[in-house]
KEMAR-678113 format. One record per residue (C-alpha): residue number from 1; residue in one letter; chain; x, y, z. Coordinates in pm, 1 decimal, always signed. Example, Ala and Ser with C-alpha at 12.3 -4.5 7.8 and 13.67 -1.06 7.14 Angstrom:
2
- i|aa|ch|x|y|z
- 1|A|A|+1230.0|-450.0|+780.0
- 2|S|A|+1367.0|-106.0|+714.0
//
This chain:
343
- i|aa|ch|x|y|z
- 1|X|A|+0.0|+0.0|+0.0
- 2|X|A|+133.8|+346.3|-89.4
- 3|X|A|+191.0|+606.1|+182.8
- 4|X|A|-98.8|+805.0|+33.3
- 5|X|A|-327.7|+505.0|+61.8
- 6|X|A|-220.2|+444.2|+422.1
- 7|X|A|-281.8|+807.0|+517.0
- 8|X|A|-621.5|+801.0|+346.2
- 9|X|A|-720.1|+491.7|+540.5
- 10|X|A|-588.6|+640.9|+862.9
- 11|X|A|-785.8|+956.8|+800.1
- 12|X|A|-1111.9|+778.8|+726.8
- 13|X|A|-1067.3|+451.7|+917.2
- 14|X|A|-1166.6|+550.5|+1271.9
- 15|X|A|-1512.9|+456.1|+1394.1
- 16|X|A|-1774.9|+564.8|+1645.1
- 17|X|A|-2022.1|+293.4|+1746.4
- 18|X|A|-2349.1|+302.3|+1935.2
- 19|X|A|-2361.1|-62.2|+2040.6
- 20|X|A|-2722.6|-78.9|+2148.5
- 21|X|A|-2953.8|-347.5|+2279.7
- 22|X|A|-3195.2|-304.2|+1989.5
- 23|X|A|-2971.2|-170.8|+1712.8
- 24|X|A|-2611.6|-83.4|+1633.1
- 25|X|A|-2507.6|+232.9|+1450.4
- 26|X|A|-2162.6|+298.8|+1306.8
- 27|X|A|-2012.9|+637.2|+1217.4
- 28|X|A|-1708.0|+629.3|+987.3
- 29|X|A|-1476.7|+928.2|+1014.2
- 30|X|A|-1501.2|+1139.7|+702.9
- 31|X|A|-1815.9|+961.0|+585.3
- 32|X|A|-2079.4|+996.0|+858.4
- 33|X|A|-2325.1|+722.0|+959.9
- 34|X|A|-2257.3|+423.9|+735.4
- 35|X|A|-2450.7|+150.6|+916.4
- 36|X|A|-2769.1|+115.6|+1119.1
- 37|X|A|-2879.1|-242.2|+1178.7
- 38|X|A|-3053.9|-449.8|+1446.8
- 39|X|A|-2826.3|-605.3|+1711.2
- 40|X|A|-2926.0|-960.4|+1615.7
- 41|X|A|-2723.2|-1262.1|+1502.8
- 42|X|A|-2859.9|-1588.6|+1361.4
- 43|X|A|-2647.3|-1890.6|+1455.7
- 44|X|A|-2654.3|-2250.0|+1331.8
- 45|X|A|-2648.0|-2452.4|+1654.8
- 46|X|A|-2506.2|-2762.2|+1486.4
- 47|X|A|-2184.3|-2607.1|+1355.7
- 48|X|A|-2172.0|-2265.2|+1526.5
- 49|X|A|-2174.5|-2086.7|+1191.1
- 50|X|A|-2314.6|-1733.5|+1168.1
- 51|X|A|-2603.3|-1749.8|+920.0
- 52|X|A|-2704.2|-1382.5|+926.5
- 53|X|A|-2637.1|-1056.4|+1110.3
- 54|X|A|-2833.5|-733.6|+1146.9
- 55|X|A|-3130.0|-659.2|+918.9
- 56|X|A|-3120.5|-1000.4|+751.0
- 57|X|A|-3116.6|-1168.6|+1093.0
- 58|X|A|-3416.4|-963.7|+1210.9
- 59|X|A|-3617.4|-1079.0|+908.2
- 60|X|A|-3559.3|-1435.6|+1029.0
- 61|X|A|-3687.5|-1375.7|+1385.5
- 62|X|A|-3948.5|-1636.6|+1475.0
- 63|X|A|-3910.4|-1809.2|+1136.6
- 64|X|A|-3599.5|-2024.5|+1182.9
- 65|X|A|-3587.8|-2408.2|+1190.4
- 66|X|A|-3497.2|-2587.0|+1512.4
- 67|X|A|-3123.5|-2602.9|+1437.2
- 68|X|A|-3098.0|-2227.9|+1375.5
- 69|X|A|-3146.7|-1969.3|+1649.8
- 70|X|A|-3171.4|-1589.0|+1645.8
- 71|X|A|-2968.4|-1435.2|+1928.2
- 72|X|A|-2972.7|-1083.4|+2071.5
- 73|X|A|-2624.7|-1068.0|+2227.4
- 74|X|A|-2688.3|-733.9|+2400.5
- 75|X|A|-2925.5|-716.1|+2695.6
- 76|X|A|-3014.0|-408.6|+2902.0
- 77|X|A|-2739.7|-213.0|+2731.0
- 78|X|A|-2461.4|-458.8|+2818.0
- 79|X|A|-2304.7|-768.3|+2661.6
- 80|X|A|-2500.3|-1083.9|+2742.5
- 81|X|A|-2308.9|-1311.8|+2503.3
- 82|X|A|-1943.3|-1216.1|+2463.0
- 83|X|A|-1857.3|-1449.8|+2173.9
- 84|X|A|-2158.4|-1361.4|+1959.9
- 85|X|A|-2118.9|-987.6|+2029.6
- 86|X|A|-1760.8|-1014.0|+1904.8
- 87|X|A|-1878.1|-1182.2|+1583.2
- 88|X|A|-2150.5|-921.8|+1536.4
- 89|X|A|-1917.3|-628.4|+1596.9
- 90|X|A|-1652.8|-774.2|+1366.9
- 91|X|A|-1916.4|-810.3|+1092.3
- 92|X|A|-2038.6|-451.7|+1137.0
- 93|X|A|-1684.5|-309.8|+1138.3
- 94|X|A|-1592.1|-493.3|+817.8
- 95|X|A|-1916.6|-387.9|+651.6
- 96|X|A|-1868.0|-25.2|+756.7
- 97|X|A|-1511.2|-5.4|+628.1
- 98|X|A|-1574.8|-211.3|+312.1
- 99|X|A|-1324.1|-472.1|+433.7
- 100|X|A|-1030.2|-231.2|+419.7
- 101|X|A|-685.5|-366.6|+490.9
- 102|X|A|-665.0|-571.0|+810.4
- 103|X|A|-322.7|-412.1|+865.6
- 104|X|A|-504.0|-95.3|+967.2
- 105|X|A|-662.4|-121.9|+1310.0
- 106|X|A|-909.3|+161.9|+1365.7
- 107|X|A|-957.6|+371.1|+1674.7
- 108|X|A|-1308.9|+309.2|+1804.5
- 109|X|A|-1535.5|+513.2|+2030.3
- 110|X|A|-1823.5|+317.1|+2185.0
- 111|X|A|-2123.8|+461.7|+2367.6
- 112|X|A|-2208.8|+285.3|+2695.5
- 113|X|A|-2495.4|+325.7|+2948.6
- 114|X|A|-2411.8|+515.6|+3267.2
- 115|X|A|-2529.6|+242.8|+3502.5
- 116|X|A|-2306.0|-44.6|+3392.9
- 117|X|A|-2036.5|-196.1|+3613.9
- 118|X|A|-1659.8|-186.3|+3568.8
- 119|X|A|-1669.2|-552.0|+3464.5
- 120|X|A|-1932.0|-475.8|+3199.7
- 121|X|A|-1725.6|-182.5|+3069.9
- 122|X|A|-1421.1|-406.7|+3046.2
- 123|X|A|-1623.7|-659.6|+2846.7
- 124|X|A|-1725.8|-391.9|+2593.2
- 125|X|A|-1364.9|-278.2|+2556.7
- 126|X|A|-1233.1|-633.2|+2522.8
- 127|X|A|-1484.1|-726.4|+2254.2
- 128|X|A|-1385.8|-420.2|+2048.6
- 129|X|A|-1013.8|-495.3|+2084.2
- 130|X|A|-1072.8|-854.5|+1974.5
- 131|X|A|-1263.0|-716.5|+1675.7
- 132|X|A|-938.3|-554.2|+1556.6
- 133|X|A|-954.9|-208.2|+1720.5
- 134|X|A|-620.6|-39.0|+1792.7
- 135|X|A|-758.5|+183.8|+2069.2
- 136|X|A|-1099.7|+183.5|+2235.3
- 137|X|A|-1260.5|+478.6|+2409.5
- 138|X|A|-1579.5|+433.3|+2611.6
- 139|X|A|-1810.1|+733.5|+2637.9
- 140|X|A|-2128.7|+742.0|+2842.3
- 141|X|A|-2426.8|+761.6|+2608.9
- 142|X|A|-2594.0|+1069.9|+2763.6
- 143|X|A|-2272.2|+1269.6|+2718.0
- 144|X|A|-2235.6|+1151.6|+2360.9
- 145|X|A|-2603.4|+1230.1|+2298.0
- 146|X|A|-2560.8|+1578.7|+2443.0
- 147|X|A|-2271.9|+1642.4|+2203.4
- 148|X|A|-2477.8|+1501.8|+1915.7
- 149|X|A|-2763.8|+1735.0|+2012.6
- 150|X|A|-2515.5|+2024.4|+2014.9
- 151|X|A|-2579.2|+2113.3|+2378.5
- 152|X|A|-2321.7|+2345.4|+2541.1
- 153|X|A|-2182.5|+2078.5|+2774.0
- 154|X|A|-1849.9|+2262.8|+2828.0
- 155|X|A|-2023.9|+2562.0|+2985.7
- 156|X|A|-2108.9|+2589.2|+3359.2
- 157|X|A|-2479.2|+2534.6|+3291.5
- 158|X|A|-2704.1|+2235.6|+3352.8
- 159|X|A|-2819.2|+2024.9|+3058.6
- 160|X|A|-3059.5|+1737.1|+3126.7
- 161|X|A|-3071.0|+1465.5|+2865.4
- 162|X|A|-3285.3|+1150.2|+2871.8
- 163|X|A|-3164.5|+871.8|+2641.6
- 164|X|A|-3432.6|+602.7|+2600.4
- 165|X|A|-3274.2|+312.6|+2416.2
- 166|X|A|-3371.1|-49.8|+2368.5
- 167|X|A|-3251.1|-183.0|+2703.4
- 168|X|A|-3189.6|+118.2|+2927.2
- 169|X|A|-3316.8|+466.5|+2999.6
- 170|X|A|-3025.3|+692.9|+3091.0
- 171|X|A|-3094.1|+1027.2|+3255.0
- 172|X|A|-2806.2|+1265.8|+3312.6
- 173|X|A|-2744.2|+1624.8|+3411.2
- 174|X|A|-2429.7|+1743.6|+3236.1
- 175|X|A|-2213.9|+2048.9|+3306.2
- 176|X|A|-1848.4|+2140.0|+3241.6
- 177|X|A|-1786.4|+1829.9|+3024.7
- 178|X|A|-1899.9|+1588.4|+3292.1
- 179|X|A|-2201.7|+1416.5|+3444.6
- 180|X|A|-2306.4|+1594.5|+3764.9
- 181|X|A|-2586.6|+1349.1|+3836.1
- 182|X|A|-2716.2|+1044.2|+3655.8
- 183|X|A|-2990.8|+789.5|+3704.0
- 184|X|A|-3027.5|+477.3|+3491.8
- 185|X|A|-3302.9|+217.7|+3479.3
- 186|X|A|-3307.4|-101.5|+3275.1
- 187|X|A|-3651.5|-27.0|+3137.4
- 188|X|A|-3685.9|+108.7|+2783.8
- 189|X|A|-3801.0|+19.5|+2430.9
- 190|X|A|-3769.0|-359.8|+2459.5
- 191|X|A|-3976.7|-357.3|+2776.9
- 192|X|A|-4249.0|-173.3|+2583.1
- 193|X|A|-4258.9|-456.3|+2328.6
- 194|X|A|-4278.6|-716.9|+2604.5
- 195|X|A|-4572.6|-554.3|+2784.4
- 196|X|A|-4763.9|-530.4|+2454.4
- 197|X|A|-4714.1|-905.7|+2400.8
- 198|X|A|-4828.2|-977.2|+2757.4
- 199|X|A|-5132.5|-747.6|+2728.4
- 200|X|A|-5261.2|-910.0|+2408.6
- 201|X|A|-5201.7|-1256.1|+2551.4
- 202|X|A|-5393.1|-1176.2|+2870.1
- 203|X|A|-5683.6|-979.9|+2717.9
- 204|X|A|-5734.6|-1154.9|+2384.5
- 205|X|A|-5554.4|-1490.5|+2425.3
- 206|X|A|-5353.7|-1380.5|+2121.6
- 207|X|A|-4987.3|-1465.4|+2089.4
- 208|X|A|-4774.8|-1234.4|+1874.3
- 209|X|A|-4399.7|-1217.3|+1815.4
- 210|X|A|-4144.4|-948.1|+1895.8
- 211|X|A|-4150.9|-795.1|+1548.5
- 212|X|A|-4528.6|-760.7|+1555.0
- 213|X|A|-4519.4|-604.1|+1902.5
- 214|X|A|-4262.9|-351.4|+1783.9
- 215|X|A|-4483.7|-257.6|+1488.4
- 216|X|A|-4781.7|-209.0|+1721.3
- 217|X|A|-4569.9|+20.0|+1941.3
- 218|X|A|-4449.6|+223.6|+1643.7
- 219|X|A|-4785.2|+255.7|+1468.6
- 220|X|A|-5035.7|+312.7|+1749.6
- 221|X|A|-4835.7|+321.7|+2074.3
- 222|X|A|-4852.8|+644.4|+2277.4
- 223|X|A|-4781.6|+782.1|+2623.8
- 224|X|A|-5058.1|+1045.8|+2625.9
- 225|X|A|-5398.4|+1063.1|+2453.1
- 226|X|A|-5376.5|+1132.1|+2081.1
- 227|X|A|-5559.9|+1408.7|+1896.0
- 228|X|A|-5698.9|+1149.3|+1655.8
- 229|X|A|-5771.1|+788.0|+1761.8
- 230|X|A|-5576.7|+513.3|+1583.0
- 231|X|A|-5659.9|+148.1|+1521.0
- 232|X|A|-5456.9|-142.3|+1388.3
- 233|X|A|-5523.4|-495.4|+1268.5
- 234|X|A|-5303.8|-753.9|+1439.9
- 235|X|A|-5246.7|-1114.0|+1336.4
- 236|X|A|-5129.4|-1384.4|+1572.0
- 237|X|A|-5215.3|-1726.4|+1713.1
- 238|X|A|-5520.6|-1794.7|+1923.4
- 239|X|A|-5390.2|-1961.1|+2240.6
- 240|X|A|-5715.4|-2148.4|+2305.0
- 241|X|A|-5789.5|-2273.0|+1953.4
- 242|X|A|-5428.2|-2294.1|+1833.0
- 243|X|A|-5518.3|-2137.9|+1498.4
- 244|X|A|-5432.6|-1803.4|+1332.4
- 245|X|A|-5645.7|-1513.7|+1451.9
- 246|X|A|-5689.2|-1147.8|+1358.1
- 247|X|A|-5810.4|-872.3|+1590.7
- 248|X|A|-5839.9|-494.0|+1572.2
- 249|X|A|-5707.4|-285.1|+1862.8
- 250|X|A|-5692.6|+88.5|+1928.1
- 251|X|A|-5437.8|+332.4|+2068.8
- 252|X|A|-5614.1|+354.5|+2406.5
- 253|X|A|-5560.7|-17.0|+2468.0
- 254|X|A|-5192.8|-2.5|+2382.3
- 255|X|A|-5152.2|+309.9|+2595.6
- 256|X|A|-5297.8|+106.1|+2882.0
- 257|X|A|-5050.3|-174.9|+2808.7
- 258|X|A|-4757.4|+69.6|+2807.4
- 259|X|A|-4862.6|+260.8|+3119.7
- 260|X|A|-4635.9|+80.0|+3366.8
- 261|X|A|-4326.1|+124.2|+3149.5
- 262|X|A|-4402.0|+489.6|+3071.3
- 263|X|A|-4467.4|+562.0|+3440.1
- 264|X|A|-4132.2|+404.9|+3532.4
- 265|X|A|-3950.8|+630.6|+3285.2
- 266|X|A|-4135.1|+942.7|+3404.1
- 267|X|A|-4069.0|+856.8|+3769.5
- 268|X|A|-3699.0|+807.7|+3694.5
- 269|X|A|-3689.6|+1157.2|+3541.7
- 270|X|A|-3860.4|+1298.1|+3853.5
- 271|X|A|-3601.9|+1129.7|+4076.7
- 272|X|A|-3323.1|+1286.3|+3870.6
- 273|X|A|-3487.0|+1629.4|+3896.7
- 274|X|A|-3523.6|+1594.5|+4274.1
- 275|X|A|-3154.8|+1510.0|+4316.2
- 276|X|A|-3015.3|+1772.7|+4079.6
- 277|X|A|-2820.2|+2055.5|+4254.6
- 278|X|A|-3037.2|+2371.1|+4287.3
- 279|X|A|-2817.3|+2591.9|+4069.2
- 280|X|A|-2837.8|+2343.8|+3782.8
- 281|X|A|-3211.7|+2296.2|+3839.8
- 282|X|A|-3257.7|+2663.9|+3756.8
- 283|X|A|-3081.7|+2603.8|+3422.9
- 284|X|A|-3306.2|+2305.7|+3344.8
- 285|X|A|-3615.4|+2520.4|+3407.2
- 286|X|A|-3484.3|+2756.1|+3137.4
- 287|X|A|-3337.3|+2501.8|+2896.9
- 288|X|A|-3578.7|+2212.3|+2945.2
- 289|X|A|-3533.3|+1834.3|+2915.1
- 290|X|A|-3388.5|+1684.8|+2598.1
- 291|X|A|-3518.6|+1343.9|+2485.8
- 292|X|A|-3321.5|+1113.5|+2259.4
- 293|X|A|-3296.3|+743.7|+2170.3
- 294|X|A|-3548.6|+531.1|+1982.8
- 295|X|A|-3788.5|+529.7|+2279.5
- 296|X|A|-3824.2|+906.7|+2249.7
- 297|X|A|-4024.0|+843.5|+1930.7
- 298|X|A|-4315.5|+695.1|+2126.6
- 299|X|A|-4606.9|+922.2|+2036.3
- 300|X|A|-4673.5|+1203.8|+2286.6
- 301|X|A|-4407.5|+1090.4|+2532.9
- 302|X|A|-4279.1|+1447.9|+2535.2
- 303|X|A|-4630.7|+1573.1|+2619.8
- 304|X|A|-4661.0|+1321.8|+2905.8
- 305|X|A|-4327.2|+1427.7|+3056.2
- 306|X|A|-4413.4|+1795.9|+3008.8
- 307|X|A|-4747.9|+1741.4|+3182.9
- 308|X|A|-4591.7|+1568.5|+3484.5
- 309|X|A|-4280.4|+1784.0|+3529.8
- 310|X|A|-4414.4|+2122.2|+3416.4
- 311|X|A|-4088.7|+2172.9|+3227.4
- 312|X|A|-4016.7|+2230.7|+2857.0
- 313|X|A|-3941.3|+1901.5|+2679.4
- 314|X|A|-3771.6|+1871.6|+2341.4
- 315|X|A|-3693.0|+1574.0|+2117.0
- 316|X|A|-3366.0|+1581.3|+1920.7
- 317|X|A|-3386.2|+1604.4|+1541.8
- 318|X|A|-3276.6|+1243.8|+1490.5
- 319|X|A|-3324.3|+1059.9|+1823.3
- 320|X|A|-3199.4|+721.3|+1701.6
- 321|X|A|-2872.5|+866.5|+1567.6
- 322|X|A|-2793.3|+1131.4|+1830.9
- 323|X|A|-2553.5|+915.4|+2036.9
- 324|X|A|-2345.9|+795.7|+1742.4
- 325|X|A|-2338.7|+1144.8|+1588.6
- 326|X|A|-2197.1|+1280.3|+1914.1
- 327|X|A|-1937.7|+1003.4|+1929.8
- 328|X|A|-1850.6|+1076.3|+1566.7
- 329|X|A|-1783.3|+1441.4|+1650.0
- 330|X|A|-1537.1|+1329.6|+1916.5
- 331|X|A|-1326.4|+1155.7|+1651.8
- 332|X|A|-1225.4|+1508.3|+1549.9
- 333|X|A|-1167.6|+1632.5|+1905.7
- 334|X|A|-931.9|+1393.0|+2082.3
- 335|X|A|-870.0|+1637.2|+2369.8
- 336|X|A|-1240.2|+1636.2|+2457.1
- 337|X|A|-1256.0|+1260.9|+2402.2
- 338|X|A|-975.0|+1190.3|+2646.9
- 339|X|A|-1137.8|+1423.1|+2899.7
- 340|X|A|-1477.0|+1252.8|+2898.8
- 341|X|A|-1396.1|+890.7|+2807.3
- 342|X|A|-1413.6|+617.5|+3071.9
- 343|X|A|-1179.7|+325.5|+3134.0
//
């Protein structure tokens, strides 16, 4: 490889990764977001071979034969299956860099939840190093999201950000490039899907899969009454008859199903507000609460939080991408990265 080619790879080879419970996003320096795929791997149990990763693997959920299993290696924002996470991350890195020379080991920034243990952080770092990273920096997701949302985190003012992902809800008050207070609960988007499945099973004796539950959440799920009622046709299996069944449900029913999860998230925000230092609380009254993460897209969640906190609430322009965009910005500011990264 010529020196020009090496320099070009070095310039564009570094990565920022939001390794999430529900999905993984990759930002390639000089290119922007180059990958956004579900954090799912399909494995052949007989020979251990990876059959599919990401979007292709999600399409196979609930449809695989007995010898093939779909695995979600991330759970509650942390690694549940080290070996499969390594295979998944290696696949995503190669796909993001178009299988560039293995001689070049990229620097990688990875967003992590605030509430994880030192052992869990070490596992994330180890899996990235085994996936051919030269250096790994761990950045707490609320900080990365705040940078992605272009909040003035270096100033002596309070910024409250709520990152609702697939496995965790991270709430943080950030000032002077650091987290002053944080509160994390392992209740988020995946829990919403689970309570929808349970609700339909209990009320209608209808069994649906994870993908169907997610579609229900996206299409008619809400945290606060809608201006216009919504209905949706759902297909599943009748648990009493054992045959396919179709029902029609409305947004009020799904709002009822989601109530416990939504209340948990709102209560966690209230706890964070109660424990925030008074001087920073005054800033939050002026600046409001910033919502990000895929869970922030639940219809009228911002209205529900505004109603219960009496504070301004704003959703970032691209909630799903905010964390990885912030991590991507840090690839160009190594001084800031070293200041806020965690071991």
